[in-house]
C-alpha positions as CSV (number, residue, x, y, z in Angstrom):
1,M,39.5,-1.6,47.1
2,T,41.1,-3.9,49.7
3,T,44.7,-2.8,49.3
4,E,46.4,0.5,49.0
5,H,48.0,0.7,45.6
6,T,51.2,2.7,45.1
7,K,51.8,5.0,42.2
8,A,54.3,2.5,40.8
9,S,51.8,-0.3,40.9
10,K,49.2,1.9,39.2
11,M,51.6,2.7,36.4
12,Q,52.5,-1.0,36.1
13,A,48.8,-1.8,35.7
14,F,48.4,0.9,33.0
15,G,51.4,-0.4,31.2
16,Q,49.9,-3.9,31.2
17,L,46.8,-2.5,29.5
18,L,48.9,-0.9,26.9
19,D,50.8,-4.2,26.3
20,I,47.5,-6.1,26.0
21,M,46.1,-3.6,23.5
22,D,49.3,-3.9,21.4
23,E,48.9,-7.7,21.4
24,L,45.2,-7.7,20.7
25,R,45.6,-5.3,17.9
26,E,48.1,-7.6,16.3
27,K,46.6,-11.0,16.9
28,C,42.8,-10.7,17.5
29,P,40.7,-10.7,14.2
30,W,38.0,-8.5,15.8
31,D,40.3,-6.0,17.4
32,K,42.4,-5.7,14.2
33,K,39.2,-4.6,12.3
34,Q,38.2,-1.7,14.6
35,T,38.4,1.9,13.5
36,F,37.4,5.3,15.0
37,E,34.1,4.9,13.3
38,T,33.3,1.4,14.6
39,L,34.4,2.2,18.1
40,R,32.3,5.4,18.5
41,P,28.9,3.8,19.1
42,L,30.4,1.3,21.4
43,T,32.0,4.1,23.4
44,I,28.7,5.9,23.7
45,E,27.1,2.7,25.0
46,E,29.8,2.3,27.6
47,C,29.2,5.9,28.8
48,F,25.5,5.2,29.2
49,E,26.3,2.0,31.2
50,L,28.6,4.0,33.5
51,N,25.9,6.6,33.9
52,E,23.4,3.8,35.0
53,A,25.8,2.3,37.5
54,L,26.4,5.8,39.0
55,L,22.7,6.5,39.3
56,H,22.2,3.1,41.1
57,E,25.3,3.8,43.3
58,D,26.5,0.3,42.3
59,Y,30.2,1.1,42.8
60,A,31.5,-2.4,41.9
61,E,29.8,-1.8,38.5
62,V,31.1,1.7,38.3
63,C,34.6,0.3,38.7
64,K,34.0,-2.2,35.9
65,E,32.5,0.4,33.5
66,L,35.4,2.8,34.2
67,G,37.7,0.0,33.2
68,D,35.8,-0.4,29.9
69,I,36.0,3.3,29.2
70,I,39.8,3.4,29.9
71,M,40.1,0.5,27.6
72,H,38.3,2.5,24.9
73,I,40.6,5.4,25.4
74,V,43.7,3.2,25.0
75,F,42.0,1.7,21.9
76,Y,41.6,5.1,20.3
77,A,45.1,6.0,21.2
78,K,46.4,2.8,19.5
79,V,44.4,3.5,16.3
80,G,45.7,7.1,16.3
81,E,49.3,5.9,16.7
82,E,48.9,3.5,13.8
83,K,47.6,6.4,11.7
84,Q,50.4,8.6,12.9
85,L,47.9,11.1,14.3
86,F,48.6,10.9,18.1
87,D,49.5,8.3,20.7
88,I,48.7,7.8,24.4
89,Q,51.7,9.9,25.6
90,E,50.6,12.9,23.5
91,I,47.0,12.5,24.8
92,L,48.2,12.5,28.4
93,E,50.7,15.3,27.9
94,K,48.0,17.5,26.3
95,V,45.5,17.0,29.1
96,C,48.2,17.6,31.8
97,A,49.2,20.8,30.1
98,K,45.5,21.8,29.8
99,L,44.8,21.2,33.5
100,K,47.8,23.2,34.6
101,F,46.9,26.1,32.2
102,R,43.3,26.1,33.4
103,H,44.2,26.1,37.1
104,P,46.4,29.2,37.5
105,H,45.4,29.4,41.1
106,I,47.3,26.2,41.7
107,Y,50.2,26.4,39.1
108,A,50.5,30.2,38.8
109,D,49.8,33.3,40.8
110,A,46.0,33.7,40.2
111,V,43.5,33.6,43.2
112,A,40.3,31.5,43.3
113,E,38.9,31.0,46.8
114,T,35.7,29.1,45.9
115,A,34.5,26.5,43.4
116,S,32.4,29.2,41.7
117,D,35.5,31.4,41.3
118,V,37.3,28.4,39.6
119,E,34.4,27.8,37.2
120,M,34.3,31.5,36.2
121,S,38.0,31.5,35.7
122,W,37.8,28.3,33.7
123,E,35.4,29.7,31.1
124,K,37.5,32.9,30.7
125,I,40.7,31.0,30.2
126,K,39.0,28.7,27.6
127,Q,38.1,31.8,25.7
128,R,41.7,33.0,25.6
129,E,43.2,29.6,24.5
130,K,44.7,29.8,21.0
131,D,43.0,26.5,20.0
132,G,40.1,26.8,22.3
133,N,36.4,27.5,21.6
134,K,35.7,30.6,19.6
135,T,32.4,31.2,21.3
136,V,31.1,30.5,24.8
137,L,28.7,27.8,23.7
138,A,30.9,26.2,21.1
139,G,32.1,23.6,23.6
140,V,28.6,22.1,24.0
141,P,28.2,19.3,21.4
142,D,25.1,19.4,19.2
143,S,24.9,15.6,19.6
144,L,24.2,15.8,23.4
145,P,20.7,14.8,24.5
146,S,18.5,17.9,24.6
147,M,18.1,18.1,28.4
148,I,21.9,17.8,29.1
149,K,22.6,20.2,26.3
150,A,20.3,22.8,27.8
151,Y,21.9,22.4,31.2
152,R,25.4,22.7,29.8
153,M,24.6,25.8,27.7
154,Q,23.1,27.5,30.7
155,D,26.1,26.5,32.8
156,K,28.5,27.8,30.2
157,A,26.6,31.1,30.0
158,R,26.8,31.3,33.8
159,G,30.5,30.9,33.6
160,V,30.8,34.3,31.9
161,G,28.3,36.0,34.2
162,F,25.1,35.6,32.2
163,D,22.7,34.2,34.7
164,W,19.8,35.0,37.0
165,E,20.8,37.1,40.0
166,H,17.9,35.7,42.1
167,K,16.3,32.3,42.1
168,E,12.9,33.9,42.5
169,D,13.3,35.6,39.1
170,A,13.9,32.2,37.5
171,W,10.8,30.8,39.2
172,E,8.8,33.8,37.8
173,K,10.1,32.9,34.4
174,V,8.7,29.3,34.8
175,Q,5.3,30.7,35.8
176,E,5.4,33.0,32.7
177,E,6.2,30.0,30.5
178,I,3.4,28.0,32.0
179,S,1.0,30.8,31.2
180,E,2.1,30.9,27.6
181,V,1.6,27.2,27.2
182,Q,-1.9,27.5,28.7
183,A,-2.7,30.4,26.4
184,E,-1.7,28.3,23.4
185,L,-3.7,25.4,24.6
186,S,-6.8,27.6,25.1
187,R,-7.0,28.7,21.5
188,P,-10.6,28.1,20.3
189,D,-11.7,25.9,17.4
190,E,-8.4,23.9,17.4
191,R,-6.6,27.0,15.9
192,G,-3.6,26.2,18.1
193,D,-0.5,26.0,16.1
194,K,1.3,22.8,16.9
195,A,4.7,24.3,16.1
196,A,3.9,27.2,18.4
197,L,2.8,24.9,21.1
198,E,5.9,22.8,20.8
199,A,8.0,26.0,21.1
200,E,6.2,27.0,24.2
201,F,6.7,23.6,25.8
202,G,10.3,23.9,24.9
203,D,10.6,27.2,26.6
204,L,8.9,25.8,29.7
205,F,11.3,22.8,29.8
206,F,14.3,25.1,29.3
207,S,13.2,27.4,32.2
208,L,12.6,24.4,34.5
209,I,16.1,23.1,33.7
210,N,17.4,26.6,34.6
211,V,15.8,26.5,38.0
212,A,17.1,23.0,38.7
213,R,20.6,24.2,37.8
214,L,20.3,27.2,40.2
215,Y,19.5,24.8,43.0
216,K,22.5,22.6,42.1
217,I,20.2,19.8,40.8
218,N,21.2,18.0,37.7
219,P,17.9,17.7,35.8
220,D,18.9,14.6,33.8
221,N,19.7,12.8,37.0
222,A,16.5,14.0,38.6
223,L,14.3,12.8,35.7
224,E,16.1,9.5,35.5
225,R,15.4,8.9,39.2
226,S,11.7,9.6,38.5
227,N,11.8,7.3,35.5
228,Q,13.1,4.5,37.7
229,K,10.5,5.3,40.4
230,F,7.7,5.1,37.9
231,R,9.1,1.9,36.4
232,N,9.2,0.2,39.9
233,R,5.7,1.3,40.8
234,F,4.1,0.4,37.5
235,N,5.9,-3.0,37.4
236,Y,4.4,-3.6,40.9
237,L,0.9,-2.6,39.6
238,E,1.2,-4.9,36.6
239,A,2.5,-7.9,38.7
240,K,-0.2,-7.5,41.4
241,A,-3.0,-7.2,38.8
242,K,-1.7,-10.4,37.1
243,E,-1.5,-12.1,40.5
244,D,-5.1,-11.3,41.1
245,G,-6.2,-12.5,37.7
246,K,-6.8,-9.1,36.2
247,V,-5.9,-7.6,32.8
248,L,-4.7,-4.0,32.9
249,K,-6.6,-2.9,29.8
250,D,-9.9,-4.2,31.3
251,M,-9.3,-2.4,34.6
252,S,-10.6,1.1,35.5
253,L,-8.2,3.9,36.4
254,A,-9.4,3.8,40.0
255,Q,-8.6,0.1,40.2
256,M,-5.1,0.6,38.9
257,D,-4.6,3.5,41.2
258,E,-5.1,1.2,44.2
259,Y,-2.2,-0.9,43.2
260,Y,-0.1,2.1,42.2
261,N,-0.7,3.7,45.7
262,E,0.4,0.4,47.3
263,A,3.6,0.6,45.3
264,K,4.2,4.2,46.3
265,K,4.1,3.1,50.0
266,L,6.3,0.1,49.3
267,Y,9.0,2.0,47.3
268,R,9.0,5.1,49.4
């Protein structure tokens, strides 16, 4: 950002977006056709694009993707207004009221000295809200990817005090789950139950996610960085092999490892 924008100029920009959405909804054939249902998959795509920009620390792209998401919010608000369900003012008023209600240490007389105190208070307040979640985990959507869902459920449980007291205990749980996977794999005569093995792997993944959370590591971000690392290294392997006139499927693992190790040094 090259200039310092005032609150008035920011409100003017937001007003311009509202005006543009009104005009597009009236005059553009594509925009006129959109519904909650048709917008939903596009919104999901925009969120993934924002996530990718954040992972790559491409802040110019982050700015662009945030604009797309704000546009989607305004679009939903416009459709909601047409259906007489809600409008952008109601959306903003509700979120402002929610933020004030859930921050009594700022807008009331509660005390919260650390970020952890705030998170614990947040979960307790949500439980008391008249229209809030009836259970602790109800706010975690079933449609979330499994890894993010596990992380969020564990974090929700932590918010009401259900968590490991010591990181070492969580590590012991990981070791226990590894042993159970190995035990299932060691069954003789292929008697291993695939469903049971899948369950044991699931427990292992869940426990690893728990440990990552305890160390303030987002496991989804961590795995995605490893995905990108592998992609870069394998792409290098493939390109170098082709440059040397080799075909991957005809190469030995040792030959491929040579290129892969080169890539590890290059992308370190």
